[in-house]
C-alpha positions in Angstrom: 95.1 -36.4 3.2 96.4 -36.2 -0.4 95.6 -32.4 -0.9 97.4 -31.6 2.4 100.6 -33.2 1.3 100.4 -31.3 -2.1 99.9 -28.0 -0.3 102.9 -28.8 1.9 105.1 -29.6 -1.2 103.8 -26.4 -2.8 105.0 -24.3 0.2 108.4 -26.0 0.2 109.1 -25.2 -3.6 107.6 -21.8 -3.7 109.1 -18.4 -2.8 106.4 -16.0 -1.5 106.1 -12.6 -2.8 107.6 -13.3 -6.2 105.9 -12.0 -9.3 104.9 -14.7 -11.7 106.7 -14.4 -15.1 105.6 -17.6 -16.8 103.2 -20.6 -16.4 103.9 -24.0 -17.9 102.5 -27.6 -17.3 104.2 -30.7 -17.1 102.2 -33.9 -17.6 99.3 -32.6 -19.6 98.0 -34.9 -22.4 94.3 -34.7 -22.7 93.8 -30.9 -21.8 95.4 -27.9 -23.5 97.7 -25.8 -21.2 95.6 -22.6 -21.9 92.5 -24.4 -20.6 94.4 -25.8 -17.6 95.8 -22.3 -16.8 92.1 -20.9 -16.8 91.1 -23.6 -14.5 93.8 -22.9 -12.1 93.1 -19.1 -11.8 96.8 -18.1 -11.8 97.8 -15.4 -14.1 101.3 -13.9 -15.3 101.9 -10.8 -13.3 100.3 -12.2 -10.1 102.4 -12.2 -7.0 102.8 -15.6 -5.4 101.2 -15.5 -2.0 100.7 -19.1 -1.0 96.9 -18.8 -0.9 96.6 -18.4 -4.6 98.8 -21.3 -5.3 96.7 -23.4 -2.8 93.6 -22.3 -4.4 95.0 -23.2 -7.8 95.6 -26.8 -6.8 92.1 -27.1 -5.4 90.7 -25.5 -8.5 92.4 -28.0 -10.7 91.6 -31.0 -8.3 88.0 -30.1 -8.4 87.7 -30.5 -12.3 88.0 -34.3 -11.7 90.8 -34.8 -14.3 93.8 -35.3 -12.2 95.3 -37.8 -9.6 98.5 -35.7 -8.5 99.3 -31.9 -8.5 102.2 -29.8 -7.3 103.7 -26.5 -8.1 107.3 -25.6 -8.4 108.9 -22.2 -8.9 112.3 -20.9 -10.3 112.8 -17.2 -10.5 109.2 -16.3 -10.9 108.7 -19.1 -13.4 105.8 -21.5 -12.4 105.8 -25.1 -13.3 102.7 -27.0 -12.4 103.2 -30.8 -12.3 99.9 -32.9 -12.9 99.2 -36.6 -13.3 96.2 -36.9 -15.4 93.5 -39.6 -14.6 93.0 -42.1 -17.5 90.3 -41.2 -20.0 87.5 -43.8 -20.6 87.9 -44.5 -24.3 85.2 -47.3 -24.5 82.5 -48.3 -22.3 80.6 -51.8 -22.5 77.5 -52.8 -20.6 77.3 -56.6 -20.5 74.5 -59.0 -19.1 71.6 -56.3 -19.4 68.5 -57.4 -21.3 67.5 -54.9 -24.1 64.5 -53.5 -22.2 66.8 -52.3 -19.3 69.5 -51.0 -21.5 68.5 -47.5 -22.0 67.6 -47.2 -18.3 71.1 -48.7 -17.4 73.0 -46.2 -19.5 71.4 -43.4 -17.5 71.9 -44.8 -14.1 75.7 -45.6 -14.9 76.2 -42.0 -15.9 79.6 -42.8 -17.5 80.4 -41.7 -21.1 83.4 -42.4 -23.3 85.7 -39.3 -23.0 85.1 -38.9 -19.3 88.0 -39.2 -16.7 88.3 -42.3 -14.8 86.9 -42.1 -11.2 87.1 -44.9 -8.7 84.5 -43.2 -6.5 82.1 -42.9 -9.3 82.7 -46.5 -10.3 81.7 -47.5 -6.7 78.5 -45.4 -7.0 77.7 -47.2 -10.3 77.7 -50.6 -8.5 75.5 -49.3 -5.9 73.0 -47.7 -8.4 72.7 -50.9 -10.5 72.0 -53.1 -7.5 69.4 -50.5 -6.3 67.8 -50.4 -9.8 67.2 -54.1 -9.8 66.1 -54.3 -6.2 63.3 -51.8 -6.9 62.2 -54.2 -9.6 62.3 -57.2 -7.3 65.7 -58.7 -8.1 68.0 -59.4 -5.2 71.7 -60.5 -4.9 72.6 -58.8 -8.2 76.5 -58.9 -8.7 78.3 -56.0 -10.5 81.8 -56.2 -11.7 83.8 -53.8 -13.5 86.8 -54.7 -15.7 89.2 -52.3 -16.9 91.9 -52.8 -19.5 94.4 -50.2 -20.8 93.4 -49.0 -24.3 96.9 -47.6 -25.2 100.5 -48.4 -24.1 101.0 -45.4 -21.7 97.7 -46.2 -19.9 96.3 -42.8 -20.5 93.0 -44.3 -21.7 90.9 -47.3 -20.4 88.4 -49.7 -21.8 85.8 -50.2 -19.1 83.2 -53.3 -18.9 80.3 -53.1 -16.6 79.3 -56.7 -16.1 75.8 -57.2 -14.5 74.8 -60.5 -13.1 71.2 -59.8 -12.3 69.8 -61.3 -9.1 66.7 -63.4 -8.5 63.2 -62.5 -7.7 61.9 -63.1 -4.4 58.5 -64.8 -4.7 55.8 -64.3 -2.1 54.3 -67.7 -1.4 52.0 -66.7 1.5 50.5 -63.5 2.8 49.2 -63.7 6.3 46.6 -61.5 7.7 46.6 -62.2 11.5 43.7 -61.1 13.4 41.5 -60.7 10.3 38.1 -62.2 10.4 35.8 -60.0 8.5 38.0 -59.8 5.4 40.3 -62.3 3.8 43.2 -62.2 1.5 40.7 -62.3 -1.5 39.2 -59.1 -0.4 42.5 -57.2 -0.1 44.4 -58.9 -2.9 43.1 -56.5 -5.8 44.4 -53.3 -4.0 47.9 -54.3 -2.5 50.9 -54.4 -4.7 52.7 -57.3 -3.1 50.6 -60.4 -3.8 50.8 -64.2 -3.3 52.0 -66.1 -6.3 49.0 -67.8 -8.0 48.9 -71.4 -9.6 50.2 -70.8 -13.1 51.8 -67.3 -12.0 54.1 -67.4 -14.8 51.1 -66.9 -17.3 50.0 -63.4 -18.3 47.0 -62.3 -16.3 48.0 -64.3 -13.1 49.8 -63.0 -10.0 53.5 -63.9 -10.3 54.2 -63.1 -6.5 57.2 -61.1 -7.3 58.3 -58.9 -4.3 58.0 -55.1 -4.9 60.1 -53.5 -2.3 59.4 -49.9 -2.9 55.5 -50.6 -2.5 55.7 -52.5 0.8 55.4 -49.4 2.9 52.2 -48.2 1.1 50.4 -51.6 1.3 49.2 -51.3 4.9 47.3 -48.0 4.0 45.8 -50.0 1.0 44.6 -52.7 3.3 43.2 -50.3 5.6 41.2 -48.5 3.0 39.7 -51.8 2.0 38.3 -52.0 5.5 37.2 -48.3 5.3 35.4 -49.0 2.1 33.3 -51.7 4.0 32.6 -49.4 7.1 35.3 -50.5 9.6 36.5 -47.2 10.7 38.4 -48.5 13.7 40.6 -50.9 11.6 44.4 -50.9 12.3 47.0 -52.7 10.1 50.7 -53.0 11.2 53.8 -52.5 9.0 54.6 -55.5 6.9 56.8 -58.2 8.3 58.8 -60.0 5.6 60.5 -63.3 6.1 62.7 -63.8 3.2 64.4 -67.1 2.5 67.6 -66.3 0.3 68.4 -70.1 -0.1 65.4 -70.4 -2.4 64.4 -66.7 -2.9 60.9 -67.0 -1.4 59.3 -65.0 1.2 56.2 -64.9 3.7 54.4 -61.6 4.2 52.6 -61.0 7.4 50.2 -58.1 8.6 48.7 -57.8 12.2 45.2 -56.5 11.8 42.6 -55.2 14.4 39.4 -54.9 12.5 37.0 -53.4 15.0 33.3 -53.0 13.9 31.3 -51.7 10.9 29.9 -48.2 11.1 26.7 -46.9 9.5 26.1 -43.2 8.4 23.6 -41.2 10.4 23.7 -37.9 9.1 25.4 -36.0 6.2 25.9 -32.2 6.2 27.8 -29.6 4.2 29.4 -26.4 5.7 30.1 -23.7 3.3 30.6 -19.9 3.2 27.5 -18.1 2.4 29.0 -16.5 -0.7 29.0 -19.8 -2.4 25.2 -19.7 -2.3 25.1 -23.6 -2.4 21.8 -25.3 -2.1 23.2 -28.0 0.4 19.9 -29.9 0.3 20.1 -30.4 -3.4 23.9 -31.0 -3.3 23.5 -33.8 -0.7 20.9 -35.4 -3.0 23.5 -35.7 -5.7 26.0 -37.6 -3.4 26.3 -41.3 -3.6 26.8 -41.9 0.3 23.5 -41.4 2.1 22.2 -41.6 5.7 21.5 -45.2 6.5 24.4 -46.5 4.1 27.3 -48.5 5.5 30.3 -46.2 5.7 32.5 -46.2 2.5 35.7 -44.4 2.0 35.5 -44.9 -1.7 32.1 -43.3 -1.9 33.3 -40.5 0.5 36.2 -39.6 -1.8 33.9 -39.6 -4.9 31.3 -37.4 -3.0 34.3 -35.0 -2.2 35.0 -34.8 -5.8 31.4 -34.0 -6.7 31.2 -31.1 -4.2 34.5 -29.8 -5.4 33.3 -29.7 -9.0 30.1 -28.0 -8.1 32.1 -25.2 -6.2 34.6 -25.1 -9.1 31.8 -24.4 -11.4 31.2 -21.0 -9.6 34.7 -19.9 -10.4 36.6 -21.4 -7.6 39.2 -23.4 -9.3 41.0 -24.2 -6.0 39.0 -25.4 -3.1 39.6 -27.9 -0.1 37.0 -30.2 1.0 37.7 -31.6 4.4 35.4 -34.4 5.4 34.9 -34.3 9.3 33.9 -37.8 10.6 32.2 -37.9 14.0 32.1 -41.6 14.9 30.0 -42.8 17.7 31.5 -45.8 19.4 28.6 -46.8 21.3 26.1 -47.4 18.5 28.6 -47.7 15.7 27.4 -44.7 13.6 29.2 -41.9 12.1 28.0 -38.4 11.0 29.7 -36.7 8.2 30.1 -32.9 7.7 31.9 -31.8 4.5 33.6 -28.5 5.2 34.1 -26.4 2.2 37.0 -24.0 2.2 37.2 -22.1 -1.1 40.0 -19.9 -2.2 39.4 -16.7 -4.4 37.4 -16.8 -7.7 39.7 -17.4 -10.6 39.6 -15.9 -14.0 41.2 -17.3 -17.3 44.1 -15.0 -18.3 45.6 -16.9 -21.3 44.8 -19.9 -23.3 47.7 -21.3 -25.0 47.9 -24.3 -27.4 50.7 -26.6 -28.1 51.3 -29.8 -30.1 49.3 -28.8 -33.1 51.9 -29.0 -35.8 49.0 -29.3 -38.4 45.8 -28.3 -36.9 45.1 -24.4 -37.0 44.7 -22.7 -33.7 41.2 -21.4 -34.5 40.1 -25.1 -35.1 41.0 -25.9 -31.4 39.9 -22.6 -30.0 36.4 -23.0 -31.5 35.7 -26.0 -29.5 36.8 -24.3 -26.2 33.9 -23.2 -23.9 36.3 -21.7 -21.4 38.5 -18.9 -22.8 40.3 -15.7 -21.9 38.6 -13.3 -19.5 35.9 -15.9 -18.5 35.3 -16.9 -14.9 36.6 -20.3 -14.2 34.3 -23.3 -14.7 35.2 -26.9 -14.3 32.3 -28.3 -16.3 33.2 -26.0 -19.3 36.8 -27.0 -18.9 35.9 -30.8 -19.1 33.4 -30.2 -21.9 36.2 -28.4 -23.8 38.4 -31.3 -23.6 35.9 -33.9 -24.5 34.7 -31.6 -27.5 38.3 -31.7 -28.9 38.6 -35.4 -28.4 35.4 -36.1 -30.2 36.6 -34.2 -33.3 38.9 -37.4 -34.0 41.8 -34.9 -35.0 43.7 -35.9 -32.0 45.1 -39.1 -30.2 45.1 -37.2 -26.9 44.0 -33.9 -25.3 45.1 -32.5 -22.0 44.2 -29.1 -20.5 46.5 -28.2 -17.7 46.1 -25.2 -15.1 48.8 -23.0 -14.1 48.0 -20.6 -11.3 49.2 -16.9 -12.1 48.2 -15.2 -9.0 45.2 -15.3 -6.5 42.7 -14.3 -9.2 44.0 -15.6 -12.4 45.0 -18.9 -14.1 46.3 -19.9 -17.5 45.3 -23.0 -19.5 47.5 -24.9 -21.8 45.7 -27.0 -24.2 48.3 -29.8 -25.1 47.2 -31.9 -28.1 48.8 -35.1 -29.7 47.6 -35.1 -33.4 46.3 -38.2 -34.6 46.9 -39.5 -38.3 43.7 -38.1 -39.7 44.6 -38.5 -43.3 45.4 -41.7 -45.3 46.1 -42.8 -48.7 45.2 -46.6 -48.9 45.3 -49.2 -51.8 44.6 -52.9 -51.6 44.4 -55.9 -53.5 42.8 -59.2 -52.2 40.6 -62.1 -53.0 37.3 -63.1 -51.3 35.4 -66.3 -51.9 32.3 -64.4 -52.8 33.6 -61.2 -54.3 36.7 -62.7 -56.1 39.5 -60.1 -56.8 39.2 -57.0 -54.7 41.0 -53.8 -55.6 40.4 -50.6 -53.7 42.1 -47.1 -53.5 41.1 -44.1 -51.3 42.2 -40.8 -50.1 40.6 -39.5 -47.0 41.2 -36.9 -44.4 39.0 -35.7 -41.3 41.3 -32.8 -41.0 42.2 -31.3 -44.4 45.3 -29.2 -44.2 44.5 -28.7 -40.6 41.3 -26.8 -41.4 38.9 -29.2 -39.6 37.1 -29.8 -43.0 36.7 -33.5 -44.0 37.1 -34.9 -47.4 37.4 -38.2 -49.3 37.9 -39.8 -52.7 37.4 -43.6 -53.0 37.2 -46.3 -55.6 36.4 -50.0 -55.0 36.4 -52.8 -57.6 35.7 -56.4 -57.2 34.2 -59.3 -59.5 30.7 -58.0 -58.4 31.0 -54.2 -57.6 32.5 -51.1 -58.9 31.8 -48.0 -56.8 33.2 -44.6 -56.2 32.6 -41.4 -54.3 33.9 -37.9 -53.6 32.7 -35.7 -50.9 33.8 -32.8 -48.4 32.2 -31.5 -45.4 33.0 -28.3 -43.4 31.8 -28.9 -39.7 32.1 -25.1 -38.9 31.4 -22.9 -41.9 33.4 -19.6 -41.2 33.8 -20.9 -37.7 30.1 -20.7 -37.0 27.7 -23.1 -35.6 26.6 -24.2 -39.2 28.1 -27.1 -41.1 27.8 -27.9 -44.9 28.8 -30.9 -46.7 28.1 -33.0 -49.9 29.2 -35.9 -52.0 28.8 -37.4 -55.4 28.8 -41.2 -55.8 28.3 -44.0 -58.3 27.8 -47.6 -57.8 27.6 -50.6 -60.1 26.7 -54.2 -58.8 26.8 -57.3 -61.1 24.9 -59.9 -58.9 24.5 -63.4 -59.8 21.0 -62.9 -61.0 20.8 -59.3 -61.9 22.6 -56.1 -62.4 22.0 -52.9 -60.4 23.7 -49.4 -60.8 23.0 -46.1 -59.1 24.4 -42.5 -59.1 23.7 -39.4 -57.4 24.6 -36.7 -54.9 23.6 -35.2 -51.5 24.0 -32.0 -49.8 23.6 -31.4 -46.0 23.2 -28.2 -44.0 23.6 -28.5 -40.3 23.5 -26.4 -37.1 24.7 -27.1 -33.5 22.1 -26.8 -31.0 24.0 -26.5 -27.7 27.0 -28.4 -26.9 26.2 -31.9 -27.8 23.3 -31.8 -30.3 23.3 -31.2 -34.1 20.4 -30.8 -36.4 20.6 -31.1 -40.1 18.7 -31.1 -43.5 19.8 -33.4 -46.2 18.7 -33.4 -49.9 19.6 -36.5 -51.9 18.7 -37.3 -55.7 19.6 -40.7 -57.1 19.0 -42.6 -60.2 19.1 -46.4 -60.1 18.4 -48.9 -62.6 18.0 -52.7 -62.3 18.5 -55.0 -65.3 18.3 -58.8 -65.8 16.0 -59.8 -62.9 14.6 -63.2 -63.3 11.1 -64.4 -62.4 12.0 -65.3 -58.8 13.1 -61.8 -58.1 10.2 -60.3 -59.8 7.8 -62.5 -57.7 9.8 -61.2 -54.6 8.9 -57.6 -55.6 12.1 -56.4 -57.2 11.4 -54.2 -60.4 13.4 -54.0 -63.6 14.0 -50.6 -65.1 15.0 -47.0 -64.0 13.7 -45.1 -61.2 14.7 -41.7 -59.6 14.6 -41.0 -56.0 14.4 -37.5 -54.7 14.2 -37.2 -50.9 14.8 -34.8 -48.0 16.1 -36.0 -44.6 15.7 -34.0 -41.5 17.8 -35.5 -38.7 18.9 -34.6 -35.1 22.0 -36.1 -33.5 23.3 -36.0 -29.8 26.8 -36.8 -28.8 28.4 -36.2 -25.4 31.1 -38.9 -25.4 34.6 -38.2 -24.1 36.6 -39.4 -27.1 36.2 -40.2 -30.8 37.6 -43.6 -31.4 37.4 -45.1 -27.8 34.8 -43.5 -25.7 34.6 -44.3 -22.1 31.5 -42.3 -21.0 28.6 -40.7 -22.8 25.8 -41.3 -25.3 25.6 -41.0 -29.2 21.9 -41.0 -30.1 20.2 -39.8 -33.4 17.0 -40.0 -35.3 16.2 -39.2 -39.0 13.1 -39.1 -41.1 13.5 -39.6 -44.8 10.7 -38.6 -47.1 11.2 -39.7 -50.7 8.7 -38.2 -53.0 10.0 -34.8 -53.6 9.9 -35.3 -57.3 11.2 -38.5 -58.8 9.0 -41.6 -59.2 9.6 -43.3 -55.8 7.6 -42.4 -52.8 8.1 -43.7 -49.3 8.8 -42.5 -45.7 11.6 -44.2 -43.6 12.4 -43.4 -40.0 15.6 -44.4 -38.6 17.1 -44.1 -34.9 20.2 -45.2 -33.1 21.4 -45.2 -29.4 25.1 -45.9 -28.4 26.0 -45.9 -24.6 29.4 -46.1 -23.2 30.3 -46.6 -19.7 33.9 -47.0 -18.5 34.3 -49.1 -15.3 37.8 -48.1 -14.4 36.6 -46.0 -11.5 34.8 -48.9 -9.9 36.9 -51.8 -10.4 40.3 -50.2 -11.1 40.7 -51.8 -14.5 40.0 -50.1 -17.9 36.9 -52.3 -18.8 34.4 -50.5 -21.1 30.8 -51.7 -21.4 29.0 -50.6 -24.6 25.4 -50.9 -25.6 24.5 -50.1 -29.5 21.0 -50.4 -30.8 19.3 -49.3 -34.3 15.8 -49.3 -35.4 14.2 -48.6 -38.6 10.5 -48.2 -39.8 9.1 -47.7 -43.3 5.6 -46.4 -43.9 3.7 -45.0 -46.9 5.8 -47.3 -49.3 3.6 -46.9 -52.2 6.1 -47.0 -54.9 9.2 -48.4 -53.1 11.2 -51.3 -54.7 12.4 -54.1 -52.6 16.1 -53.4 -52.9 15.4 -50.0 -50.9 13.8 -51.7 -47.9 15.6 -52.5 -44.6 18.1 -55.3 -44.3 20.3 -56.6 -41.5 23.7 -58.3 -41.5 27.2 -57.2 -41.5 29.5 -55.3 -39.3 26.9 -52.6 -38.3 24.1 -54.8 -37.3 24.4 -58.6 -36.8 28.0 -59.8 -37.3 28.7 -63.2 -38.8 25.9 -62.7 -41.4 26.6 -61.2 -44.8 25.8 -57.6 -45.4 22.0 -57.2 -46.5 21.4 -60.9 -46.3 18.8 -60.8 -43.5 15.9 -61.6 -44.1 15.6 -64.1 -47.0 12.4 -65.8 -48.3 11.9 -68.9 -50.3 10.2 -68.1 -53.6 8.7 -71.0 -55.6 7.5 -70.9 -59.2 5.7 -73.6 -61.1 8.0 -75.6 -63.2 10.9 -73.5 -62.1 11.6 -74.7 -58.5 12.4 -72.7 -55.5 15.0 -70.0 -54.7 15.9 -67.9 -51.5 15.7 -64.3 -52.1 16.9 -61.2 -49.8 13.5 -59.5 -49.4 14.3 -56.9 -46.8 11.7 -55.5 -44.2 9.8 -52.5 -43.2 10.7 -52.9 -39.5 13.9 -53.7 -38.1 15.7 -53.5 -34.7 19.2 -54.7 -33.9 21.4 -54.3 -30.8 24.8 -55.3 -29.4 26.4 -55.7 -26.0 30.0 -55.4 -25.9 32.9 -55.5 -23.3 36.2 -54.0 -24.3 39.4 -54.6 -22.2 43.1 -53.8 -22.5 45.2 -56.5 -24.4 48.4 -54.7 -25.1 48.3 -51.0 -23.8 51.5 -49.8 -25.2 50.4 -50.3 -28.7 46.7 -49.4 -27.9 45.3 -52.9 -28.7 42.2 -54.1 -26.9 40.2 -57.3 -26.6 36.4 -57.1 -27.2 33.7 -59.7 -26.7 30.1 -59.1 -27.9 26.6 -60.5 -28.4 24.6 -59.1 -31.4 20.8 -59.6 -31.8 18.5 -58.5 -34.6 15.0 -58.9 -35.8 13.2 -57.7 -38.8 9.9 -58.2 -40.8 7.3 -56.6 -42.9 4.1 -57.1 -40.9 5.9 -57.7 -37.5 9.1 -57.0 -36.0 10.0 -60.6 -35.4 9.4 -62.4 -38.7 13.2 -63.0 -39.0 15.5 -63.2 -35.9 19.3 -63.7 -35.9 21.9 -63.4 -33.3 25.6 -64.2 -33.0 28.5 -64.0 -30.6 32.1 -63.5 -30.7 35.4 -61.9 -29.8 38.0 -59.8 -31.6 40.6 -57.1 -31.3 40.4 -53.4 -31.4 43.6 -51.8 -32.4 44.6 -48.1 -33.0 47.0 -48.7 -35.8 49.1 -45.9 -37.7 46.5 -45.8 -40.5 43.4 -45.8 -38.2 41.4 -48.0 -36.0 41.2 -51.7 -36.9 38.6 -54.1 -35.8 39.1 -57.8 -36.5 36.3 -60.1 -35.1 35.9 -64.1 -34.8 32.1 -64.6 -35.0 29.9 -67.6 -34.3 26.4 -67.2 -35.8 24.2 -68.8 -33.1 21.0 -69.6 -35.1 21.7 -69.5 -38.8 19.8 -71.4 -41.3 21.1 -73.5 -44.0 20.2 -70.8 -46.6 22.0 -68.0 -44.7 25.1 -66.6 -46.0 27.5 -66.4 -42.9 31.3 -65.7 -42.3 33.3 -66.3 -39.0 35.9 -63.5 -39.5 35.0 -59.9 -40.2 37.1 -56.8 -40.1 36.9 -53.1 -40.8 39.4 -50.1 -40.6 38.5 -46.5 -39.9 35.4 -46.7 -37.7 35.0 -45.7 -34.0 34.9 -48.6 -31.6 
């Protein structure tokens, strides 16, 4: 309506066919005349046609800066009269909690300096209400106050005042017609849940209505039936009865369950060029003939088939499961129809996110590179190998299809804080004043090399070491590393010092296995042993240990710090007696198993089992202090390091004393459960049970076990573990502690 009036006014004040001699504006304050003229499209020398002036008015209106526009002409001199909209000089958002403020600024879409627009303000109210309705808040009220910011009213101070509504709480979910399943069966999968007792507490269902998820919940309920074999189950749309007088609701679904089906036959239909051994593939599937039908297992088996085909170069493949139910005997036959696209080759591999780490350090861990036929297993192994380095917080490999036969891979890494300079001062009841300083880096200058320098000082100990390791010498399969170290202990009853160095040469054997050979030479000295320690087998004086240690290690975990799948296993055999004056043989082995349960229970729960075993034989000239001991963070938590086992030594006229005597045979293991605590800061809760046994002549001369809980936290300076421990069978003479922590070790 307004534009029509302006165009009419323009035609009444203009003489057509006149050449434009000048153009000026009346009413401009915020915009320069030159900019406004360019917006209009009119130019000096143009002929006034009516169409061009109408278009000029429309062009100016479309900029959103003006409320009124009309054009007047006098002897070819054009005057464009405008009334500018007020400019927003200040914008406040009130009544919004800090967590919502950033989102609210984006939703409102207004900024100081913009022109006032009543229509835009109306949209602001609608968007804010929709934002809170999505979050489950209803009856939100949005008001907008506007005050002139200057005398002529050309600028405004706007205040968007939000009075957030209330959550609608679901008090009851009704499953009408359900007999085989109840609410407890479908509760884990649906988004809209009943409020539980103590629903206000973290970990309990608060019952808040999630409107955007309502249309998806019937499919989730049906899938719970499909997981249990009820193929004919039908679930209605949700019926929500909301009571706005008290903001509560009742949610109802009408369900027809049907009967449970069993699988009679499983087959795979695939093109001959895939050369699939279907009989072998079917044996790898979880869903078997005779099982109750399970949609979750079906999806898992589809992924298994897809990965097998993808390992043959078919990056894109459709797996269509054809279900043939027999309603008479309630059975179903499954035929997986495999439809592959063309084989795909890798064209380019690009790397991003590595501000520090050299490209070659990343590329040498890639098993799928340019020119190779696509292979899904190689792709997953490449990603996991990069995560195992410990250089990165996250690694993602994305695929971009170039054409029917080529694909590009982008390796996006998020670098971890691999280097640290740390210093500390503290006090311990046993160690007194504690001082420490260390410089370490797992990825020195982005080269992939590892290095460290450390010094620790307490009332009882002074130790230091310096070392460096290159895990891929000249980017080959070989590794080389070594360290120099020195340690001095001032125990209550004697002094011990040692210094030495070691050097290790290793080689990768396949993707997950490394073999190595270490040479170590060390001189140690014990002074001040009393008669009790001498009776326990400790020896005063100096000795030199010269040993070689062949070892093998296997690691196929999917991450360095927080593995969720895979095994870490290793074995070593140390022979001391290559020169020196100590001779013994020590065998050590470890086994760590990580298993994530998220795919099974939908929650990031991680099960861990860790075990270590040691055995010493041919110990003709080995002092007690080099035997096996238990206790501490890496064996049986809650007992001091190297404090298990102890033996009471009694001497005539001297009394008795408990001495750490070590053992020749030891075994310790731990069972752990790790679960998310505060995901946004990567903090997890862990519970554990530790058990260890050790002895000389038998494995179980001394047994200790403990249980506890703690936190695992990926801090900016490295992974931190803090445990509260309860030693379960400690003896009065044991050295125990209820709190233990460490930083820098994998979980």
